C-alpha positions as CSV (number, residue, x, y, z in Angstrom):
1,M,17.7,18.4,0.5
2,A,17.1,17.1,-3.1
3,I,16.1,13.4,-3.7
4,L,17.3,12.3,-7.0
5,S,15.7,9.1,-8.5
6,P,16.8,7.2,-11.7
7,P,15.1,8.3,-15.0
8,G,11.8,6.4,-15.4
9,F,11.6,5.5,-11.7
10,A,8.3,7.4,-11.3
11,Q,6.8,5.6,-14.4
12,E,8.0,2.2,-13.0
13,Q,6.1,3.0,-9.7
14,E,3.0,4.1,-11.6
15,E,3.1,0.9,-13.8
16,E,3.4,-1.2,-10.6
17,S,0.5,0.5,-8.9
18,I,-1.7,0.0,-11.9
19,L,-0.6,-3.8,-11.9
20,I,-1.5,-4.1,-8.3
21,E,-4.8,-2.5,-8.6
22,S,-5.7,-4.5,-11.8
23,T,-5.2,-7.8,-9.9
24,I,-7.9,-6.8,-7.5
25,T,-11.2,-7.5,-9.5
26,G,-14.9,-7.6,-8.7
27,D,-16.7,-6.4,-5.6
28,V,-13.9,-6.6,-3.1
29,D,-14.7,-5.5,0.5
30,P,-11.4,-5.0,2.4
31,S,-13.3,-4.6,5.6
32,Q,-13.8,-8.2,5.5
33,A,-10.0,-8.9,5.7
34,V,-8.6,-10.8,8.6
35,T,-4.8,-10.6,8.1
36,V,-4.7,-6.8,8.7
37,E,-5.8,-7.1,12.4
38,D,-2.1,-7.4,13.3
39,L,-0.1,-5.1,11.3
40,K,3.2,-6.1,12.8
41,I,2.8,-9.9,11.9
42,P,6.0,-11.4,10.6
43,V,5.9,-12.1,6.8
44,D,6.3,-15.8,7.3
45,Q,3.3,-16.0,9.6
46,L,1.3,-13.9,7.1
47,E,2.3,-16.4,4.3
48,L,0.9,-19.2,6.5
49,L,-2.3,-17.3,7.1
50,V,-3.0,-16.7,3.5
51,K,-2.0,-20.0,2.3
52,P,-5.3,-21.8,2.5
53,L,-7.4,-18.8,1.0
54,S,-9.3,-18.8,-2.0
55,L,-8.6,-16.3,-4.8
56,E,-11.5,-14.1,-3.9
57,E,-10.3,-14.1,-0.1
58,L,-6.8,-13.3,-1.3
59,Q,-8.1,-10.4,-3.3
60,T,-9.9,-9.0,-0.1
61,E,-6.8,-9.3,1.8
62,A,-4.7,-7.6,-0.9
63,A,-7.2,-4.8,-1.1
64,A,-7.1,-4.2,2.6
65,W,-3.3,-4.1,2.6
66,F,-3.2,-2.0,-0.4
67,L,-5.6,0.5,1.3
68,L,-3.4,0.5,4.4
69,L,-0.3,1.2,2.2
70,K,-2.1,3.9,0.3
71,D,-3.3,5.6,3.6
72,K,0.3,5.5,4.9
73,A,1.7,7.0,1.7
74,V,-0.9,9.8,2.0
75,E,0.1,10.4,5.6
76,I,3.8,10.8,4.8
77,S,3.0,12.9,1.8
78,T,0.9,15.3,3.8
79,T,3.6,15.4,6.6
80,E,6.4,16.2,4.1
81,I,4.2,19.1,2.5
82,A,3.7,20.4,6.0
83,I,7.4,20.4,6.7
84,K,8.2,21.9,3.3
85,R,5.7,24.9,3.8
86,E,7.2,25.3,7.5
87,N,10.6,25.4,6.1
88,Q,9.4,28.2,3.4
89,I,8.0,30.3,6.2
90,I,11.2,30.0,8.3
């Protein structure tokens, strides 16, 4: 199975990742985030939770969510690689 993406799609993703990372500045400790306690929180409720936060607190929350996203991406990639290797063996 081949997955095709439009030209420049990978570059767009890379630029978006750089943009996200560059908005998290200073010494941010993602372990201090409070909104990641409930990963199934509806977006509208999450919006209400972050509304009163300061810029520094928002950066902490963003860093924590970014790390969760990054970990999930690594998990999915690792699984896909394992499947491809199993398929090669078969």
